[in-house]
C-alpha positions in Angstrom: 118.1 122.4 29.7 119.9 120.5 32.5 123.5 121.1 33.1 126.1 118.5 34.1 127.4 117.3 36.4 124.5 115.6 38.0 123.6 114.2 41.5 121.4 111.1 41.3 119.4 109.5 44.2 117.7 106.1 43.7 115.3 104.7 46.2 113.8 101.3 45.8 110.3 101.1 47.3 107.7 98.3 47.5 105.9 99.7 44.5 108.1 102.1 42.6 111.8 102.7 42.2 112.3 106.5 42.4 115.1 108.4 40.8 115.9 112.1 41.4 118.4 114.0 39.4 119.8 117.4 40.4 121.9 119.3 37.9 124.7 121.8 38.5 122.3 124.7 38.8 119.9 123.0 41.3 117.3 122.0 38.7 115.5 118.8 39.7 113.9 116.1 37.6 112.1 113.1 39.1 111.3 109.7 37.6 109.4 106.5 38.7 109.8 103.0 37.4 108.0 99.9 38.7 110.1 98.0 41.2 111.3 94.5 40.3 111.4 92.5 43.6 112.9 89.5 41.8 115.9 91.6 40.6 116.1 95.1 42.2 119.0 96.0 39.9 116.6 96.0 36.9 114.4 98.5 38.7 117.4 100.8 39.2 118.5 100.5 35.6 115.0 101.1 34.3 114.9 104.3 36.3 118.3 105.3 34.9 117.1 104.6 31.4 114.1 106.9 31.9 116.4 109.7 33.1 118.7 109.3 30.1 115.8 109.4 27.7 114.5 112.6 29.3 117.9 114.2 28.6 117.8 112.8 25.0 121.0 111.0 25.6 122.2 107.4 26.2 122.7 105.8 29.6 126.5 105.8 29.2 126.7 109.6 28.6 124.3 110.2 31.4 126.2 108.2 34.0 129.6 109.5 32.9 128.3 113.0 33.7 127.1 111.9 37.2 129.3 113.1 40.1 127.3 111.5 42.8 125.1 108.3 42.7 123.4 107.5 46.0 121.3 104.4 46.5 118.8 103.4 49.1 117.5 99.8 49.1 115.2 97.6 51.2 117.2 94.5 50.3 118.7 94.0 53.8 115.2 94.3 55.4 113.5 92.1 52.8 116.2 89.4 53.3 115.3 89.4 57.0 111.6 89.5 56.5 111.5 86.8 53.8 114.0 84.6 55.6 116.2 84.3 52.6 119.5 85.0 54.3 122.7 82.9 54.6 123.1 79.7 56.6 124.8 81.1 59.7 127.1 79.6 62.2 127.9 81.3 65.6 131.0 81.1 67.8 130.4 82.0 71.4 132.2 81.9 74.7 132.0 78.4 76.2 128.9 78.3 78.5 126.9 80.9 76.6 125.6 78.9 73.7 121.9 79.8 74.3 122.1 83.5 75.0 120.8 84.2 71.5 117.7 82.1 72.0 117.0 83.2 75.6 116.7 86.8 74.3 116.6 88.4 77.8 113.0 87.0 77.6 112.1 90.3 76.0 108.5 90.7 74.7 107.5 93.8 72.8 103.9 93.4 74.1 104.0 92.0 77.6 100.3 91.1 77.4 100.8 89.0 74.3 102.6 86.2 76.2 101.4 83.3 74.0 102.8 84.6 70.7 106.0 82.6 69.8 109.2 84.3 69.5 110.5 84.6 65.9 112.6 81.8 64.6 116.2 81.8 65.9 118.5 82.6 62.9 121.1 80.2 64.1 119.9 76.7 65.3 121.6 75.3 68.4 123.7 72.7 66.6 125.4 75.6 64.8 126.0 77.7 67.9 129.4 76.4 68.9 131.5 77.1 72.0 135.0 78.4 72.0 137.4 78.0 74.9 138.2 81.6 76.1 136.9 84.1 78.6 137.5 87.9 79.0 136.3 89.8 82.1 134.3 93.0 82.0 137.4 95.1 82.5 139.2 93.5 79.5 141.4 91.2 81.5 141.8 87.6 80.3 140.4 85.0 82.6 140.7 82.0 80.2 143.3 82.1 77.3 142.0 81.7 73.8 142.3 78.2 72.4 142.5 78.1 68.6 141.8 74.3 68.6 138.2 74.9 69.6 137.8 77.2 66.6 139.3 74.6 64.3 136.9 72.0 65.7 133.9 74.3 65.0 135.2 75.1 61.5 135.1 71.4 60.6 131.4 71.2 61.7 130.6 74.4 59.8 132.2 73.0 56.7 130.2 69.7 57.0 127.0 71.6 57.5 127.4 74.0 54.6 127.6 77.2 56.6 127.9 80.3 54.4 128.5 83.0 57.1 129.8 82.9 60.6 129.1 85.4 63.5 131.6 85.7 66.4 130.4 87.1 69.7 132.4 86.5 72.8 131.6 87.7 76.3 132.9 91.2 77.0 134.6 91.6 73.7 133.7 95.3 73.7 136.3 95.7 76.5 139.0 93.5 74.8 138.5 92.3 71.2 141.7 90.3 71.0 140.0 86.9 71.3 137.4 87.7 68.6 140.2 88.9 66.2 142.2 85.7 66.9 139.1 83.6 66.3 138.4 85.3 63.0 141.9 84.9 61.8 141.9 81.2 62.8 138.5 80.6 61.1 139.6 82.2 57.9 142.5 79.7 57.7 140.0 76.8 57.7 137.1 78.5 55.8 138.6 81.1 53.5 135.5 81.5 51.4 133.1 81.9 54.3 132.0 85.5 55.3 132.9 86.2 58.9 131.7 89.1 61.1 132.8 89.8 64.7 130.7 91.7 67.3 133.6 93.9 68.2 133.7 95.2 64.7 130.0 96.0 64.2 128.6 96.6 67.7 131.4 97.0 70.4 128.9 97.8 73.2 127.6 96.3 76.5 124.7 94.0 76.2 125.5 90.4 75.3 122.1 89.6 73.7 121.8 92.7 71.6 125.4 92.5 70.5 124.9 88.8 69.5 121.7 89.4 67.7 123.2 92.4 65.7 126.2 90.3 64.7 124.0 87.4 63.6 121.7 89.5 61.5 124.8 91.1 59.9 126.0 87.6 58.9 122.6 86.5 57.9 122.0 89.3 55.4 125.6 89.5 54.1 125.5 86.8 51.4 122.6 88.5 49.7 123.2 92.2 50.3 126.9 92.4 49.5 126.8 90.5 46.2 123.8 92.6 45.1 125.6 95.9 45.8 128.8 94.7 44.2 126.9 93.6 41.1 125.0 96.9 40.9 128.2 98.9 41.4 130.0 96.9 38.7 127.1 97.3 36.2 126.9 101.0 36.8 130.7 101.3 36.4 130.6 99.3 33.2 127.9 101.7 31.9 130.0 104.7 32.6 129.6 105.8 36.2 133.0 107.3 37.2 132.5 107.5 40.9 132.0 104.8 43.5 128.4 103.9 44.4 127.2 105.3 47.7 124.6 103.7 50.0 122.3 105.3 52.5 122.6 103.8 56.0 120.2 103.5 58.8 121.8 106.5 60.4 120.7 108.7 57.5 124.2 109.2 56.2 125.8 107.9 53.1 128.7 105.4 52.9 130.8 104.1 49.9 130.4 100.6 48.6 133.9 99.9 49.7 133.1 100.6 53.4 129.7 98.9 53.7 131.0 95.4 53.1 131.8 94.6 56.8 128.4 95.9 58.1 125.5 95.3 55.6 123.1 95.2 58.6 123.5 99.0 58.8 121.3 99.2 55.7 118.1 97.8 57.3 116.6 101.3 57.3 118.2 102.4 54.0 115.7 104.4 52.0 113.4 105.7 54.8 116.4 107.2 56.6 117.3 109.3 53.5 114.3 111.5 54.4 116.7 113.2 56.8 118.4 114.8 53.8 115.1 116.1 52.5 114.1 117.5 55.9 117.3 119.4 56.2 116.9 120.8 52.7 113.2 121.8 53.0 113.7 123.1 56.5 115.2 126.2 54.8 111.9 126.7 52.9 109.6 126.2 55.9 111.5 128.6 58.0 111.4 126.1 60.9 113.9 123.8 62.5 111.1 121.8 64.2 109.5 119.4 61.7 107.6 116.1 61.8 107.5 114.2 58.5 105.0 111.6 57.5 106.3 109.8 54.5 103.5 107.6 53.1 104.5 105.3 50.3 103.1 102.2 48.8 103.5 99.9 51.8 104.1 102.0 54.9 104.1 105.4 56.7 107.4 106.5 58.2 107.4 109.2 60.8 110.6 111.2 61.6 111.0 114.1 64.1 113.5 116.9 63.7 114.2 119.5 66.4 116.7 122.3 66.1 117.6 120.9 62.7 118.7 117.6 64.3 116.8 114.3 63.8 116.1 111.9 66.7 118.5 108.9 66.7 118.4 105.5 68.4 120.6 102.5 68.5 117.8 100.0 69.4 115.8 99.0 66.5 113.7 95.8 65.9 113.0 94.3 62.5 110.5 91.4 62.5 111.3 90.6 66.1 115.1 90.7 65.7 117.1 93.2 67.7 119.8 95.3 66.2 122.1 97.6 68.1 123.2 100.0 65.4 122.9 103.8 65.2 119.8 104.7 63.3 117.4 107.5 62.6 114.5 107.1 65.0 111.8 106.2 62.5 108.3 105.0 63.6 106.7 102.9 60.9 103.1 101.7 60.5 101.6 99.6 57.8 99.7 102.5 56.3 100.5 103.1 52.6 98.7 103.3 49.3 99.0 99.5 48.9 97.7 98.7 52.4 94.9 96.1 52.1 91.6 96.7 53.7 89.4 93.7 54.9 86.7 92.7 57.2 87.7 90.3 60.0 85.7 87.4 61.5 84.0 89.7 64.1 82.8 92.0 61.3 85.3 94.8 62.0 87.0 96.8 59.3 90.8 96.3 59.2 93.5 98.1 57.2 96.9 96.3 57.0 99.4 95.2 58.0 99.3 93.2 54.7 100.1 95.1 51.6 99.5 94.6 47.9 103.1 95.5 46.9 103.9 96.4 43.3 102.9 93.0 42.0 100.0 92.5 41.7 99.4 95.9 43.4 96.1 97.5 44.2 93.0 96.3 42.3 92.9 99.5 40.3 96.2 98.7 38.8 94.7 96.0 36.7 97.5 93.6 37.3 95.6 90.8 38.9 95.0 92.3 42.4 91.5 91.7 43.7 91.6 92.9 47.2 90.8 96.6 48.0 93.6 99.0 49.1 93.9 102.6 50.2 94.7 103.6 46.6 91.4 102.0 45.5 89.6 104.0 48.2 91.2 107.3 47.1 90.2 106.6 43.5 86.5 105.8 44.5 86.4 109.0 46.5 87.5 111.1 43.5 90.8 112.1 45.1 92.7 110.3 42.4 91.6 110.4 38.8 91.3 107.3 36.6 93.8 106.8 33.8 97.6 106.9 33.4 99.7 107.6 36.5 103.4 108.1 37.2 104.3 108.9 33.6 102.2 106.1 32.3 103.9 103.4 34.3 100.5 102.3 35.5 96.8 103.0 34.6 94.2 103.4 37.4 90.8 101.6 36.8 87.9 103.0 38.7 85.7 100.0 37.8 88.2 97.6 39.3 88.5 99.7 42.5 84.7 99.9 42.9 84.4 96.1 42.4 87.1 95.3 45.0 85.7 97.6 47.7 82.1 96.5 47.1 83.0 92.8 47.2 85.4 92.7 50.1 84.2 95.6 52.4 81.0 97.3 51.4 78.8 94.2 51.1 80.2 92.4 54.2 79.6 95.5 56.3 76.2 96.5 54.7 77.6 99.9 53.5 77.6 101.8 50.3 80.8 101.7 48.4 81.4 105.4 49.2 81.0 104.9 53.0 83.3 101.8 52.8 86.0 103.7 51.0 85.7 106.6 53.5 86.0 104.2 56.3 89.2 102.8 54.9 90.7 106.2 54.6 89.7 107.3 58.1 91.0 104.1 59.7 94.4 104.5 58.0 94.6 108.1 59.0 94.0 107.1 62.6 97.0 104.7 62.3 99.1 107.6 60.9 98.0 109.8 63.8 99.0 107.2 66.4 102.5 106.9 64.7 103.0 110.7 64.9 102.0 110.7 68.6 104.4 107.9 69.3 107.2 109.8 67.7 106.4 113.0 69.5 104.2 112.8 72.6 105.9 109.7 73.9 109.3 111.4 73.6 108.1 114.5 75.5 107.4 116.8 72.4 104.2 118.6 71.7 103.4 117.9 68.0 101.4 121.1 67.8 104.7 123.2 68.0 106.1 121.4 65.0 105.4 121.9 61.3 103.9 118.7 59.8 105.6 117.7 56.5 103.5 115.4 54.3 105.7 113.4 51.9 105.7 110.2 49.9 103.4 109.5 47.0 100.4 109.1 49.2 101.3 111.5 52.1 99.8 114.7 50.6 96.4 113.0 50.5 96.5 112.3 54.2 98.4 115.4 55.4 95.5 117.8 55.9 93.4 115.3 57.9 96.3 114.2 60.0 97.2 117.8 60.8 93.6 118.5 61.7 93.5 115.4 64.0 96.8 116.6 65.7 95.6 120.1 66.1 98.6 121.3 64.0 98.2 124.9 62.6 100.2 124.3 59.5 101.2 121.7 56.9 104.1 121.7 54.5 104.2 119.6 51.3 107.3 119.5 49.1 106.7 119.6 45.4 109.0 116.5 45.3 106.9 114.7 48.0 106.5 111.6 45.8 110.3 111.1 45.6 111.0 112.5 49.1 113.7 109.9 50.1 115.3 109.7 46.7 115.8 113.5 46.7 117.1 113.3 50.3 119.9 111.0 49.0 121.1 113.9 46.8 121.5 116.0 50.0 122.9 113.4 52.4 126.3 113.8 53.9 128.6 110.8 54.4 128.4 109.5 58.0 130.2 106.9 60.1 129.2 106.2 63.7 131.6 105.0 66.4 130.6 103.6 69.7 132.8 102.6 72.6 131.7 101.2 76.0 133.0 103.2 78.9 131.2 102.3 82.2 132.4 105.0 84.5 131.0 107.2 87.2 130.5 110.7 85.8 131.5 112.4 89.0 134.6 110.2 89.7 137.4 112.4 88.4 139.9 109.6 88.9 138.3 107.5 86.2 136.2 109.8 84.1 137.7 113.3 84.5 137.9 115.7 81.5 141.5 114.6 80.7 140.6 110.9 80.6 137.5 111.5 78.6 139.4 113.7 76.2 142.0 110.9 75.7 139.3 108.4 75.1 137.6 110.6 72.5 140.9 111.4 70.8 141.5 107.7 70.3 138.2 107.3 68.6 138.7 110.5 66.6 141.9 109.2 65.2 140.2 106.1 63.8 137.2 108.3 62.5 139.5 110.8 60.8 141.3 108.0 59.0 138.0 106.6 57.7 136.9 110.0 56.5 140.2 110.6 54.8 139.8 107.3 52.9 136.4 108.6 51.7 138.1 111.9 50.6 137.0 114.2 53.4 139.6 116.3 55.4 139.8 119.8 56.9 136.5 121.6 57.1 134.7 118.8 55.1 135.3 116.4 58.0 133.2 117.1 61.1 133.2 115.1 64.4 130.3 115.2 66.9 130.5 113.8 70.4 127.8 112.2 72.4 127.3 110.1 75.5 125.0 107.2 76.6 124.1 108.0 80.2 121.8 106.7 83.0 121.3 107.0 86.6 123.0 104.2 88.6 120.7 101.3 89.0 118.7 101.9 85.8 119.0 99.5 82.8 118.4 101.8 79.8 120.4 104.8 78.7 119.7 108.2 77.1 121.9 109.4 74.3 123.0 113.0 74.9 125.0 115.0 72.4 127.5 117.2 74.2 130.8 118.5 72.9 132.2 119.1 76.4 134.1 116.6 78.6 133.3 118.6 81.8 131.1 116.7 84.2 128.8 119.7 84.9 128.1 120.3 81.2 127.4 116.6 80.6 125.1 116.4 83.7 123.1 119.5 82.5 122.6 118.0 79.1 121.5 114.7 80.6 119.1 116.3 83.1 117.5 118.4 80.4 116.8 115.3 78.2 115.6 113.3 81.3 113.2 116.0 82.4 111.7 116.1 78.9 111.2 112.4 78.8 110.1 111.6 82.3 109.1 114.9 83.9 111.6 114.9 86.7 115.3 114.5 87.6 117.2 113.2 90.6 119.0 116.2 92.2 122.6 115.4 92.5 121.8 111.8 91.4 124.7 109.5 90.6 125.1 109.3 86.8 126.9 106.6 84.9 128.6 107.0 81.5 127.9 103.8 79.6 129.0 104.5 76.1 131.0 107.2 74.3 129.7 108.1 70.8 131.3 109.9 67.9 129.6 110.8 64.6 132.1 111.3 61.8 130.5 113.3 59.0 131.9 114.0 55.5 130.2 117.2 54.4 129.0 117.4 50.8 128.3 120.8 49.2 124.8 121.7 50.1 122.2 121.9 47.4 120.9 125.5 46.8 117.3 126.3 47.4 116.1 127.5 44.0 113.6 130.3 44.1 110.7 130.8 41.6 110.0 134.1 39.7 108.2 136.6 42.0 105.6 137.3 39.4 102.2 136.4 40.8 99.0 135.6 39.0 95.7 133.9 39.9 95.9 130.1 39.7 93.5 128.6 37.1 91.9 125.2 37.5 92.1 123.0 34.5 89.1 120.9 35.3 86.5 120.0 38.1 85.3 116.7 39.4 83.3 115.5 42.4 85.6 114.8 45.4 84.7 113.3 48.7 86.1 115.9 51.3 84.9 114.6 54.6 81.9 113.0 56.3 80.3 116.4 57.0 80.1 117.7 53.5 80.5 114.5 51.5 81.2 115.0 47.7 81.9 118.5 46.5 82.4 119.8 43.0 86.1 120.5 43.4 88.5 122.5 41.2 91.6 120.5 40.0 94.9 122.3 39.4 98.1 121.3 37.6 100.8 121.6 40.2 103.5 122.2 37.6 101.6 125.4 36.5 101.5 126.9 40.1 104.2 129.4 41.0 105.5 131.1 44.1 103.2 133.3 46.2 100.0 132.0 44.5 97.2 131.2 46.9 94.3 128.8 47.0 91.4 128.1 49.4 90.1 124.6 49.7 88.5 122.4 48.7 90.9 121.8 45.9 92.9 119.0 44.2 96.4 119.6 43.0 98.0 117.0 40.7 101.8 116.8 40.7 104.0 114.5 38.6 104.6 112.2 41.6 101.8 112.9 44.0 98.4 114.4 44.4 97.4 117.0 47.1 94.0 117.6 48.7 92.9 120.7 50.5 90.0 120.4 52.9 87.2 122.9 53.4 88.7 126.3 54.3 92.3 125.2 54.1 94.5 128.0 52.8 97.4 127.2 50.6 100.3 129.6 49.8 103.1 128.6 47.3 106.5 129.3 48.9 109.3 131.2 47.2 110.8 127.8 46.3 107.6 126.6 44.7 106.5 124.2 47.5 103.1 124.1 49.3 102.4 125.7 52.7 98.9 125.0 54.1 97.2 126.8 57.0 94.8 124.2 58.3 91.2 125.2 58.9 90.3 123.7 62.3 86.7 123.1 63.5 86.0 121.5 60.2 85.2 117.8 60.2 87.9 115.6 58.6 
């Protein structure tokens, strides 16, 4: 019997909308409902209805007993990917009309010089100049002329502009002109959504700042109304608290605070995995974790060291640059719905195209005809035919075989089994490369980390990926299939503040401890006010300082967390990070402070790690079936276990299949599984066995 009040996390994925409910005693229930891309709100409400039915109550009673409702959504990302955003106008400093299109001439792949840049979100005729100019030190070179804004407003009105981005030169140093332009614009266009770069990204870097502000304006007209509508519907149904959203930085934020920066939701959902990693870190006994969260459309890789996840402020979505604090997530198109095909050269491909939830993999029987990773897992016996995810879908082996045979096996002259195995191995190579990118390229040895396999499809790929990495152990949460939704129930509120500084670290006159302390205190005053509005004061409000640093003459910075304002301590922290990344440091090299950072965190009460009964018995398989394990042994008659019947300290030796409510696990030959005290899965990987 679950006990109110509840915490609820809802994550909208490409295939399913996941809901996790945690009661007052720490008991957890998970639910999956098919996502509704045409109306994401319906997917959320369908999942809420499933939870209410499981409690034998109505939606109103369930929501009225919910103290925390946290939501993660891909709507901001999808708006950008699908090009369904607002018609945007851009105000720029006179003479800098084309900075957005020039893009610093950045190419993600320098060898792919013929690929066209993505479409500019604001055409040139809507990028309009404003008479004003601020210097890099904040001094005014050319006074602001409101008449130029009024002239631009008339053009915006004639062209039907729905949102306006304002990005003036050096506004990070002095935002006065941007604020004046916004006020003037609202006089002429009171119903148009306006965002200023000094509000969302007050940092050096004209192009990145402009791009971020434009994306923010572009997604606003779709994201904000959706969130307001969802919040209103939930409130009308009985939710007493404000809806919270997960941001790209892995922290939550209230619906009232997100309105000015909807672009901060572009990684909403995947970033919630941070909350799960922090929680399950207690059970693994390790503060060094790498998670692979494999869902329906992608694999998201996140690294945690010393209990802290890697962060970045440079992310790219579909070729558009955003300068916002984000969890450093490496994503590849390797999910259960990844489509496999044979290209014109006769080579097997997997992705990046996915089947989504509609029509979905061929085995769903919803009209999909092309083979996916899920179809391959079904053909190899790793998934069983029939109802899945509480009956939300039913898996058809016949349709999976037909799709793989038609589109992969026959074109390559292979058996259906070999074709399916090839699909799985190719996808696992892609997952391996994503893990290496998140670890080796950042100076970390992945073999010293515990690999965490999560997502609905992750536990089927976890053992093979760990074997390929050379990792000794693998951890699989029982809640792997709703990893991000559960993380939302364990996510603190977070606001990130960034201020450009541009000072020599060793010049005491301009960046001594007293001056740095004064600068941080000014930021902290603003941060504390925001946290207080959210209801966090005293020990519930935490502030963490960091710096963006670089050697003089370098373009890119390194973010270094350091509570001290003493130059020697800051230098030591920078050199440690620099040594890890590049293998050397410049002794006594001149270091420049580029940005000051402050993370303002509102601490929620931590969820307790529930422990199972210590009574131990031998696990009993409920059935057996032929399962393809690897190329060396092929199909093996494999015991199949009900995961819900396994308890702490029970042990298994692979091969084995374990079926959970939201995922399926596979153990390879010789893999040793031990159930943890909290009822999760710890696997010692057998190396030297073909995978």
